[in-house]
N, C-alpha and C positions, 0 to 999 in steps of 0.2 A: 137252290136247294131242292133238287128234284131227283130222287124222292126224299133224300135226307142230307143233312150237313150239320156241322157243329160251328156255332158262332161263339167267339170270345171277344168281349167288349170291355175296354177300359175307357177312361176319360180321353185318352190320346189316340187310341187305335182300335180297329176292327179287324179280326182275322176270321176268315171263312174256310174251314177245312171241309173238303169235298170227299165223298166216298170214292173208292177205286172204280175205274171204268168197267164195262162188261168183260173186257179181256183180262181184268185183274191189274191193269196198269194204274199205278198211283197217280193222283193228280196233285199238282203243287197247290198249296193253300193260297187264297187271295188275301192280300194284306193292304189295308187302307189306313193312312194317317187321317185323323179326324180334325185337322186344323185348316182344311181347305187347300192344302198344298198338293202337288202332283204325287200320285201313287202309281207305280208301274207294276203290272201283273202280266203273267204269260197270256198270250192269245190262245184262241181255241185250237185244239189239236186238229191237224188235217187228217184225212182218211189214211194217209201213209204213216201216221204216228208222229209226224214232226210238228212242233208247236208253231203257231202262227206268230205274227209280229206282236210285240208287247202292246198292251192296252194301257193307256194313261187315263186315270180318273182323278177327280177331286171329290173328297168326301168331307162332310162337316156335320156338326150337331145343329139342329134346328129345334130348339126347345128340348123335348125328350125323344125326338126322332133323329135318325141318321139319314142324310140325303147324299146320294152318290150320283155324280154327273160324269158321263163319259162321252167324248166327242170322237167320232171316227170319220174317215173319208170313205164314202161308199160310191164308187164310180164317179168321182169328181164332185160329189155333193157332201157337204159337211152335215153329219147327222148326230144329234145329241140325244142320248137316252138318259133318263133320270129314274133312279129307284129310291123310294122312300121307305125306310124300315122303321116299324114301330112295334113295341112289345106291350101287351096288356095281359097280365096274369101269365098263363102258360102258352099264349098264342103270339106268334110272330106274323105280322102282316107286311107284305111287300107290295107297294103300289108302283107300277111302272108306266112311264110315258115315253114318247118318242117324237122328236121334232118333225119327222116326216108325216106323222099322223096327227096333225093339230086339232082336227075335229073329233077324233076318237076319244072315248072315255078312257081313263087309266085302266090298265090290266091289274087286277088285284088277286093276289094269292095269299092264303092264310095257312100257316103251318102250326101244328100242335106239338108241344114238347112231350117227349116220352114215347 
C-alpha cells in the first residue's frame, strides 16, 4: 500500500486494490483466500511491462489479524516472507518478516484511513 490502496475484508477473503502505476497502467488487485489455502496473484511487473511469474501465498486469520506467508525461490534459496495485518481504529499496521533476515526485527508500516 504505497502510498495508498483499498482493502476489502470478509471472513473468507482479502482483496487489495492498488492504484495505477506512474505510467497510468492499472494494476490487478491482489486476492487472498483466508482459509490457509493457496492464493495465486500476478508477479511484479518487469521494466518492459510484462508481469512476472505468479506468486503463491497462504493467508489466514490469527485471532483478529491476517497473516500472509509467501515462499519464493531466490537464486536457488527458498525465501519465505510473512506479512501480518492488523487494524485498530482507522489505522492499518503491516508487520513484515523475511526468512533470509532471521536476526532482523520486523519491518512495520502504519497507514491511516482517509
